[in-house]
N, C-alpha and C positions, 0 to 999 in steps of 0.2 A: 728710767730706772725704777723698779718696783720699790716701794717703801718697805720698812721693816715689818709693819703690820700685814702688808700684802703677802710678803714672803712667808710669814708664819701661817697665814690663812691657807696659802697654797700647800705648804708643807704638811699641815694638819689634814687637809682634804685628801692629799695623796696617801698619807699614812693610814688614814681611815679606810679608804678604798682597799689598800693593800692588806690591811689586817682582816677586813671583812672577807676578802677573797681567800686568805689563808684559813680562816675559820670555816668557810664553806667547803674548802678542800678537805679539811679534817673530818667534817661531817660525812662527806662522800667516802672518805677513807674508812670510816666506821662501818658504812654500808657494805663496802667491798670486803672488809674484814669479816663481817657477819656472814656474807655469802661464802667466803673462803672457808670459814669454820663449818658452816652448815652443809657444804658440799664435800667436806672432808678433803679439802685441797691443800691444806697448809703444810703438809709434809712432802709434797710432790717435788720440791726443789731441795736437794739434800746438802747444798753448799751455800756459803754466804760469800758472794763476790760483789761488793758494793759498786764497783765500776763496770766491769765486764758483764756482770749479771743482768744489766739493763737490756742486753740484746738476747732475745730468745734463741733457741736452737735453730740453725739454718741448714736445711738438708736432712735427708733420711739418716745418715750416719750419726749426726749430732743428736737427733731425736732418739735413736736407738741407744746411744751412750747414756743419755739422761734417764731413759726408761730402765736401763740395766742398773743404774745406781739406786733408783727407787725400788726395784725388785729385791734389793738387799735389806730393805727396812722392815722392822717389825709390823708396821701397818699393812704393807703389801701382803705379808704372809698371813696375817690374822684377818684382814678384811677385804683386800682387793686382789687376791690371787687370780680372780676371773678376768682381770683387765687385759685388754690388748692395747697396742700402741695408740690407736685412735681414742680409746677411753682415757688413757693417760694424758693425752694432749688436752682434754677438756679440763681436768683438774689442775694441770700445769698452768693453764691460762689464768685461772683465778689467783693462784699464788704469785705468778709472775706479775700480773696487773697490780696486786696488792703491794708488792715490793717496788714496782715502777712508780706507782702513785706516791709512795713514801719518798722516793727520790725527788719527784717533781715538787712535792711540798717543800722539801729542803731547799731546792733551787729557787722556788717562788718566794720563799721567805728570805734567804740569804742575799740574793742579788740585789733586790730593792733596798734592803737594809744597808748594804755597803754603799749604794748610790746615795741614799739619804744622808748617811754618815759623811761621805765625801763632800757633799754640798753644804755641810754644816747645819742640816735641818734637824738633827737629833741632839737633844739636850743631854746633860750628864745622867739625869735620872732615867731617861728613856734608853740610853745606851746600856745601862745595867739590866734593865728589863728585857731588852731585845737580846742581849747576850745570854741571859738566863734561858730564854725561850730557845735560842740556838743550841745551847748545851743540852737542854731537855729533849730537843728534837733528835740530836745525835744519840743521846742515851736511849731514846725510844727505839731507834733502829737496832742498837745493840741488844736491848731487852727483847725485841722481837726474835732475834736469832737465838738468844738464850732460851726463849720459849720453845722454838722449833727444835733445838738440840735435845730437849727433854723427851721428844717423841721419836728420836732416831736411834736410840741405843737399846733399851730393854723393854720398852712399852710401845703399844700401837697408837697412842694418843699423846698429845702434849699435856704437860702438867696443868691442871685447871687452876692451880695457884699462880703459875707463871702467866697463864692466859689472863687471869683477873688483874695481875699487876700490869701487863701490857695494855689492857683496855683502860685501866685506871690512869695510867700515864697519859694516854690519849685524851681522856676527859679533863685531866689537870691542865694540859697544854691548851686545850680548847677554852677552858674556863679563864685562864690567864689572858688569852687573846681577847675574849669577849669583855673582860674587865677593862682592858686597855681601850677597846672600842667605845664602851660606855663613857669612859673618862674623856675621850676625844670629843664625843658628841656633846657632853656637858660643857667642855671648854668653848665650843662653838655656839652655845646658847646664851642669850641675854636674859638676865633676871633683874632688870632695873626695878627698884622699889619693892621687891618681893620680901616679905617677912613671914615666916611660918615657924610655929613652935615645933621643936624636934620631937620625933616619936619617942616614947618611953623606952628605957633600956630593955625591958622585958620583950617588947615587940621586936627590937633589933636582934636580941638573942633568939627569939622564936624564928626569925628569918634565917639566921645562921644554922640553927638546929634543923630547919627544913632542908636547907641546902645539903647539910651533911647526911641527913636521912635519905634524900634522893640519891646522893653519891654512893652510899653504902649499898643501897638496894640495887643500883646499876652494877656495882662490882660483884655483888652476889649473883646477879643475873649472868655475868660472864662465867662464874663458877658453874652455874646450871648448864650453860652451853658447853663448857669444857668437859663435863661429866656425862653429857647427853641425858641430863636429868629430866628434860622435858618429855622424854619418851616413856616415862613411867607415870602411873596414876593420872591418866588423861581424862580427868573428870574434875568438876568443881561445884561446890566447895568441899565435897567429900574426897577421901583418899582411901579407896578400897573399902568403902562403907563406914569409914571413921573420919573424924575431924583431923586426925593426925595419923601418920603412917605407922604400921605395926613395928617397923624397923627402929623407930625412935627409942633411944636408950639401949638398943641391942646391936647397933652397928656403928662403925666409926662416924662421928658426927660430921666432920668436914670432908669426908671422902665417900660417903654413901649417897647415891643419887636421890633416893627418897628423902633423906634428911635434908639435903641441900635444897631440893625443890620446896619442901615444907617451910624451911626457913625463909626462902625467897617469898613465898606466899605471905607469911607473917610480916616480913619487912614491908611488903607492898601495901598491906592493909594499914599498918602503923604509919607508914609514910603518907598514905592518902589522908588519914585523919589529921596528921600534923600539918600537912600542906593546906588542906581545906580550912583548918583552924587559922592558919596564917592569913588566908584570903579573907575570912570573915573578920578577924581582928583588924586587919589593915583597913577594910571598909568602914568598920565602926570608928576607928581612930580618925580616919579621913573626914567622916561626916561631922565629928565633934570639933575637929581642929582645923580643917582645911576647907570646909564648905564644899563648893563645887570643885572636885579634884578629878577631872576626866581621865587623866593618865593613871591615877591610882585605881579608879573604878574599872577601867579597861583591863589593867593587869590582873586585878583580883578576879574578874569574871573569866578572863582568859585562863587563869590558873585553874579555876574550877573545871572548865571545859577540858583542858589538857589532862588533868588528873583522871577524870572519868573516861576519857578516850583511852588513856594508857592502861587503865584497869581492864577495859573491854578488850583491848588488843592482847593483853596478857592472858586473859581467859580464853580468847579465841585461838591464840597460839598453842595453848596447852591442849585444848580439846580436839584440835586438828592434828595433834602429834607433830607439832612444830612445822607447819606448812611454811615453806621458804618465804613467800611474799609477806605473810603475817609476822613471821619472826623478824624480818628486816624492819618492817614498819614498827614493831614493838620496840626494837632497839632505837630507832629514830624517835619514837615517842618519848623514850627515856631522855634522850638528848634535848628534845623540845621542852619537856618538863623541867629539866635541870636549867635550861636557858632562862625560862620565865622566872623561876625562883631566884636565879642569880641576878637578873635585872631588877626584880622587886627588892631584893636585899640591898643592892647598890643604891637604889633610889630611896629606901628608908634611911640610909645613911646620909643621903643628900636630899632632905625633904622638900626643898624649894623646887626640885625637878618633878615633884608629884603634881604640881599645879597645871 
């Protein structure tokens, strides 16, 4: 019979693997979602069928019926009137895959959770957290349909506000899972005899501010995608020969592509400064208070690399008029940056883990 400590170790190990798989699937979902948006595939499925919708059309008649529904949408009339059935199948695939992957994430999360729960491996605190994630996941599906509906009535695109909310919810769910993963890793680590002065409050607040700054910049990037704002002013750092677009102050700020792109540029620059400052301050504090802290040094250096990489991908995406591979990499770069800042923020709140 396994002892209580062995059971806990097995349970934590399995839960850790499970959460990492869920986080990886969410990152893959973000990539699929980016491709779906960039290929203008998101409105190809005009109905929300959570169960039966998992099966794509079978046979020519079913495909013709789906295409007929799409032909009644504003997007088809405004943008895709040239499409034949074979063209429609290509955009249908990405939206179908996006929805199918969302269903798979739900199953991969819910089934092991129920199994862990039934075996008594989930404590009271973990139950609340896992149920919260389950509710957020269900809400994300509903929010996705709420977003799609905005492009099926009077406009040929989904609302960029709803798109940003949908993406923001995905980032939030991902962040909560990663937070739980780090907590499980810490529980499985021994710190015998470790004593370390906690970081100052200002450094902890700087980490939180960095995390929020990256998050807001990512959400604004979703608004850029929703408005196709990356298709205007494809130069850097100038915008039509100016440091700011001529539309600034003369067009609706939150709905004009040039204004939204300009704001995303500003947010990206501010975020880079804030995050690089966090890396520098963390290293300085570590040298003064922790001596040789390899984990802290690694995270700080990695943070600098990811920031510069993300800035480069952003500029490359812009000047290539949103080349699909670069745009997807830019979104994944944002997730990578958010992840590193999140891990560093967690560790600054648990300074013994920095050693």
